[in-house]
C-alpha positions as CSV (number, residue, x, y, z in Angstrom):
1,M,115.1,86.0,135.3
2,D,111.9,87.1,133.5
3,S,110.6,90.5,134.2
4,A,107.3,91.0,136.1
5,P,104.0,91.4,134.2
6,P,102.9,95.0,133.6
7,S,100.9,96.8,136.3
8,Y,97.2,97.0,136.0
9,K,96.8,99.5,138.8
10,G,93.9,101.8,138.2
11,H,92.1,99.5,135.7
12,R,88.6,98.4,136.9
13,Y,88.5,95.3,134.6
14,P,90.4,92.2,135.7
15,V,93.6,91.2,134.0
16,E,91.9,88.2,132.3
17,I,89.6,90.5,130.4
18,I,92.3,92.9,129.4
19,S,94.8,90.2,128.2
20,H,92.0,88.3,126.4
21,C,91.0,91.4,124.4
22,V,94.6,92.2,123.5
23,W,95.0,88.6,122.4
24,L,91.9,88.6,120.2
25,Y,92.9,91.8,118.5
26,H,96.5,90.8,117.7
27,R,95.8,87.1,117.0
28,F,92.8,87.5,114.6
29,P,92.0,90.0,111.9
30,L,89.4,91.8,114.0
31,S,88.5,95.4,114.5
32,F,88.1,96.9,118.0
33,R,84.4,96.9,117.5
34,E,84.4,93.2,116.6
35,V,86.4,92.5,119.7
36,E,83.7,94.5,121.6
37,E,81.0,92.3,120.1
38,L,82.8,89.1,120.9
39,M,83.2,90.1,124.5
40,L,79.5,91.1,124.7
41,E,78.5,87.6,123.5
42,R,80.6,86.4,126.5
43,G,78.6,88.7,128.8
44,V,81.4,91.3,129.2
45,I,80.4,94.9,128.4
46,V,83.5,96.8,127.2
47,S,83.7,99.6,124.7
48,H,85.8,99.4,121.5
49,E,87.6,102.5,122.7
50,T,88.6,100.8,125.9
51,V,89.9,97.8,123.9
52,R,91.9,100.3,121.7
53,R,93.5,101.8,124.8
54,W,94.4,98.4,126.3
55,C,96.0,97.3,123.0
56,A,98.0,100.6,122.8
57,K,99.1,100.3,126.5
58,F,99.8,96.6,126.9
59,G,100.3,95.2,123.4
60,Q,104.0,96.2,123.2
61,A,104.7,95.2,126.8
62,Y,103.3,91.7,126.1
63,A,105.3,91.5,122.8
64,N,108.5,92.4,124.6
65,A,108.0,89.8,127.3
66,L,107.3,87.1,124.7
67,R,110.5,88.1,122.8
68,R,112.6,87.8,126.0
69,R,111.4,84.2,126.3
70,Q,112.4,83.3,122.7
71,P,115.5,81.3,122.1
72,R,118.7,83.0,120.9
73,P,118.3,84.1,117.2
74,G,119.9,82.0,114.5
75,D,123.1,83.1,112.7
76,K,121.4,83.4,109.3
77,W,119.2,86.5,108.8
78,H,116.7,87.0,106.0
79,L,115.8,90.6,105.2
80,D,113.0,91.8,103.0
81,E,111.0,95.0,102.4
82,V,107.4,95.4,101.1
83,F,105.4,98.5,100.3
84,I,102.4,99.3,102.5
85,K,99.9,102.1,102.1
86,I,99.7,104.6,105.0
87,N,97.0,107.3,104.6
88,G,97.2,106.8,100.8
89,E,101.0,107.2,100.6
90,Q,103.4,104.4,99.8
91,K,105.8,103.4,102.6
92,Y,108.0,100.4,103.1
93,L,107.9,97.8,105.8
94,W,111.4,96.3,106.4
95,R,111.5,92.9,108.2
96,A,114.2,90.6,109.4
97,V,113.7,86.9,110.4
98,D,116.2,84.2,111.2
99,Q,116.5,80.8,109.5
100,G,113.8,79.4,111.8
101,G,111.3,82.1,110.9
102,M,111.6,84.0,114.2
103,V,110.9,87.7,113.6
104,L,114.0,89.7,114.7
105,D,112.6,93.2,114.0
106,I,110.4,95.4,111.8
107,L,110.8,99.0,110.7
108,V,108.4,101.2,108.7
109,Q,110.3,103.7,106.5
110,G,109.5,106.1,103.7
111,R,112.2,104.9,101.4
112,R,114.1,101.8,100.3
113,D,117.4,103.4,99.5
114,K,120.9,102.9,101.0
115,A,120.2,105.2,104.0
116,A,117.0,103.2,104.8
117,A,118.9,99.9,104.5
118,W,121.8,101.2,106.6
119,R,119.3,102.4,109.3
120,F,117.7,98.9,109.5
121,F,121.0,97.1,109.6
122,R,122.2,99.3,112.5
123,R,118.9,98.9,114.3
124,L,119.1,95.2,114.0
125,M,122.6,94.9,115.4
126,K,121.8,97.2,118.3
127,K,118.7,95.2,119.1
128,I,120.0,91.7,118.7
129,R,123.5,92.5,120.0
130,T,125.2,90.1,117.8
131,V,126.4,89.8,114.2
132,P,125.0,87.0,111.9
133,R,127.1,84.6,109.9
134,V,125.1,85.2,106.8
135,V,122.6,87.9,105.6
136,V,120.2,86.9,102.8
137,T,118.3,89.6,100.9
138,D,116.7,90.1,97.5
139,K,118.7,91.9,94.8
140,L,117.9,95.4,95.9
141,R,121.2,97.3,95.6
142,S,120.6,99.3,98.8
143,Y,121.2,96.2,100.8
144,G,124.7,95.6,99.3
145,A,125.7,99.2,99.7
146,A,124.6,99.4,103.4
147,H,126.0,95.9,104.1
148,R,129.5,96.9,103.0
149,E,129.5,99.8,105.5
150,V,127.8,98.2,108.5
151,M,128.9,94.6,108.5
152,P,131.5,94.0,105.9
153,S,132.8,90.8,107.5
154,V,129.4,89.1,107.2
155,E,128.6,87.0,104.1
156,H,125.9,88.6,102.0
157,R,123.8,86.5,99.6
158,A,121.6,88.4,97.3
159,H,119.1,86.2,95.5
160,K,115.4,86.4,95.0
161,G,114.8,82.7,95.4
162,L,116.7,82.4,98.7
163,N,114.6,84.9,100.5
164,N,111.3,83.1,100.8
165,R,111.6,82.9,104.6
166,A,111.3,86.7,105.0
167,E,108.7,87.0,102.2
168,N,106.5,84.4,103.9
169,S,106.7,86.3,107.2
170,H,104.9,89.2,105.6
171,Q,101.7,87.2,104.9
172,P,100.0,87.7,108.4
173,T,100.8,91.4,108.1
174,R,99.2,91.6,104.7
175,Q,96.1,89.8,106.0
176,R,95.9,92.3,108.9
177,E,96.5,95.3,106.7
178,R,93.5,94.3,104.5
179,A,91.3,93.8,107.5
180,M,92.3,97.3,108.9
181,K,91.8,98.9,105.5
182,G,95.3,100.3,105.7
183,F,97.1,102.3,108.3
184,R,96.5,106.0,109.2
185,S,100.0,107.1,110.1
186,T,103.6,105.9,110.0
187,G,103.9,106.1,113.8
188,G,100.7,104.1,114.3
189,A,101.7,101.5,111.8
190,Q,105.1,101.1,113.5
191,R,103.6,100.8,117.0
192,F,100.9,98.3,115.9
193,L,103.3,96.1,113.8
194,A,106.0,96.1,116.4
195,A,103.5,94.6,118.9
196,F,101.8,92.4,116.2
197,S,105.1,90.9,115.1
198,G,105.8,89.9,118.7
199,I,102.4,88.5,119.6
200,S,101.0,87.0,116.4
201,P,103.9,84.6,115.7
202,H,103.7,83.2,119.2
203,F,100.3,81.8,118.4
204,R,101.3,80.6,114.9
205,P,103.5,77.5,115.2
206,R,104.3,75.6,112.1
207,R,101.1,73.6,112.2
208,H,101.7,71.9,108.8
209,L,104.7,70.1,110.3
210,M,102.8,68.8,113.4
211,T,100.2,66.1,114.1
212,A,96.9,67.3,115.6
213,A,97.9,66.1,119.1
214,R,101.3,67.7,118.9
215,Y,99.8,71.0,117.8
216,R,97.3,71.0,120.7
217,A,100.1,70.3,123.1
218,E,102.2,73.1,121.7
219,M,99.4,75.6,121.8
220,T,98.7,74.6,125.5
221,I,102.3,75.5,126.3
222,R,102.0,78.8,124.4
223,F,98.8,79.8,126.1
224,A,100.5,79.1,129.5
225,V,103.4,81.4,128.5
226,W,100.9,84.1,127.5
227,D,99.2,83.8,130.9
228,Q,102.6,84.2,132.6
229,V,103.7,87.3,130.7
230,T,100.3,89.0,131.1
231,G,100.0,88.1,134.8
232,V,97.0,85.9,134.5
233,A,99.0,82.9,135.8
234,G,99.8,84.7,139.0
235,L,96.2,85.2,140.0
236,P,94.6,83.0,142.7
237,A,92.6,80.1,141.5
238,A,88.8,80.6,141.3
239,T,86.8,78.7,143.9
């Protein structure tokens, strides 16, 4: 059974406004001030600071609820890491997706050595609660060293050309990173990207494989799911 939507007790704005602002911020490369402006055009007066607080409070809860509704992850995991700038320093964003492109987890770390790879492997196994059939990575040696300790019975394929699935999954993050002009802290980056990686893919079906009619039908379903996890669907109909 799906968990109940988060509580909005104490918030003077209706849930439709809150969920819509969180959706705008995570779905499109917008700043909090730009979300404020879009809402003003719709006749809703809300400050960018209020939007920021809503995203911080509800973004991860929405992302978690969407993940609980996802199908069981596939048995082939693609792992990749890319550098990101945080307050002028180089950090690394580790990402894992399955063969269908579903994001399994992300982790921001300061290194890309064996210890970092080991930590990501362990985090994945604890979160997914299963062991894959195959793990696909690039040729970074840290993966192989950590793999032999954490999941030695799992096949490991290390090949640059096989890992396009994970590399392509980084593209929305790159787009968002540019729009935000980088991240200010490691913790802030982890919190935002954890929510972003749960919300953004929900609204990004593989459109290039669909007809226009099929895409619209799929998006209608996904918006309905969003309304359910945010609590909008439980509201009485307007008269």
